[in-house]
C-alpha positions in Angstrom: 0.2 0.0 -0.4 3.0 2.6 1.1 4.3 2.1 -2.9 1.4 2.4 -3.3 0.6 5.0 -2.6 3.5 7.2 -3.5 2.7 6.2 -7.1 -0.6 7.8 -7.0 1.2 11.0 -5.1 4.0 11.4 -7.6 1.4 11.3 -10.3 -1.0 13.6 -9.0 2.2 16.3 -8.8 2.8 16.0 -5.3 5.3 13.3 -4.3 6.1 14.7 -0.8 3.3 15.2 0.0 3.2 12.5 3.1 -0.4 11.0 4.1 -2.2 8.0 7.0 -3.1 5.4 5.5 -5.3 2.8 8.3 -7.3 -0.7 6.7 -10.5 -1.4 9.7 -13.7 -3.7 9.9 -16.8 -2.7 8.4 -17.6 -1.4 12.6 -14.8 0.0 12.6 -15.2 2.9 9.7 -19.5 2.4 10.8 -17.6 4.4 14.1 -16.2 6.9 12.8 -19.1 7.5 9.7 -22.0 7.7 12.8 -19.2 10.3 15.1 -17.9 12.0 12.7 -19.9 12.7 9.5 -23.2 11.3 11.5 -23.6 7.8 9.4 -24.5 5.2 11.0 -23.1 2.9 8.2 -20.4 1.5 7.3 -19.3 2.9 3.7 -15.7 1.9 1.7 -13.9 5.4 2.1 -13.2 8.2 4.1 -11.1 11.0 4.2 -10.1 13.3 6.2 -8.3 16.5 5.2 -5.5 17.8 7.3 -5.6 21.1 4.0 -8.8 22.4 5.1 -10.5 24.0 8.0 -8.9 26.1 10.9 -5.1 24.7 10.8 -4.7 24.3 6.9 -1.6 25.1 5.6 0.3 24.6 9.2 2.3 21.8 7.4 1.1 21.7 3.1 2.9 18.2 3.0 0.6 16.3 4.9 -2.4 16.0 3.0 -4.6 13.6 5.7 -5.6 10.5 6.8 -7.2 7.9 5.1 -9.6 5.6 5.9 -10.3 2.0 4.1 -13.0 -0.8 4.8 -11.6 -4.0 4.5 -14.5 -5.8 5.1 -16.3 -3.0 2.5 -14.0 -3.8 0.1 -13.2 -7.6 0.2 -18.0 -7.9 -0.6 -17.5 -4.9 -3.3 -15.0 -6.6 -5.1 -16.4 -9.6 -5.4 -19.2 -8.1 -6.5 -17.7 -6.5 -9.4 -15.6 -9.6 -10.0 -12.1 -7.4 -9.7 -9.1 -8.9 -6.8 -9.0 -7.4 -3.9 -5.7 -5.9 -4.2 -7.4 -3.4 -7.2 -10.6 -2.6 -5.4 -7.9 -1.3 -2.6 -6.2 0.6 -4.5 -8.6 2.2 -6.3 -10.7 3.3 -2.7 -6.7 4.4 -2.1 -6.9 6.5 -4.7 -10.0 8.2 -4.6 -9.7 8.6 -0.7 -6.8 10.7 -1.7 -7.9 12.6 -4.7 -10.6 13.2 -1.7 -7.5 14.7 0.6 -5.9 16.6 -2.9 -9.6 18.3 -2.7 -11.8 17.1 -5.4 -14.5 16.5 -4.3 -17.7 14.0 -6.4 -20.5 14.8 -3.0 -20.3 18.4 -2.6 -18.9 19.4 -5.8 -20.7 20.4 -9.1 -21.6 17.3 -11.9 -18.6 18.7 -13.8 -16.7 18.3 -10.7 -17.8 14.6 -10.3 -16.6 14.0 -13.6 -13.5 15.4 -13.7 -12.6 13.5 -9.8 -14.5 9.8 -11.9 -11.4 10.5 -15.4 -8.8 11.7 -12.4 -9.1 8.2 -10.0 -9.4 6.0 -14.4 -6.4 8.7 -15.1 -4.2 6.6 -12.7 -5.5 3.4 -11.8 -4.2 2.8 -15.0 -1.2 4.0 -13.7 -1.8 1.7 -10.7 -3.2 -1.4 -12.8 0.0 -1.4 -15.4 2.8 -1.3 -12.4 1.0 -2.4 -9.8 -1.8 -5.5 -10.6 0.1 -6.5 -13.7 -0.4 -10.7 -14.1 
């Protein structure tokens, strides 16, 4: 995951940026989702950006935290008939893009499409380098 995260940051133009990655169970991510986002259910990925709100800019290289539910990733991978590793990497891309300011939820439809295009672009690089058979 560390190598994949470094590659994602590099192709995103932030090779020196820092972040934390936490892999959780559905129950653990449900608690985070409930306590911080007021949604009492598990989810696949949550990002907490350090470059937003009070204190933003104190350490410009520290992007924030990406939390991924291994349980949800495993279910989603099985449903999509892709490898667990592939799903984890895609969720990591998604979470990092949120830390970089991309937003598909609160932004416009155009911003959502831009984020999706960036996800596909980065995932193609990750697939070629880390998932090639």
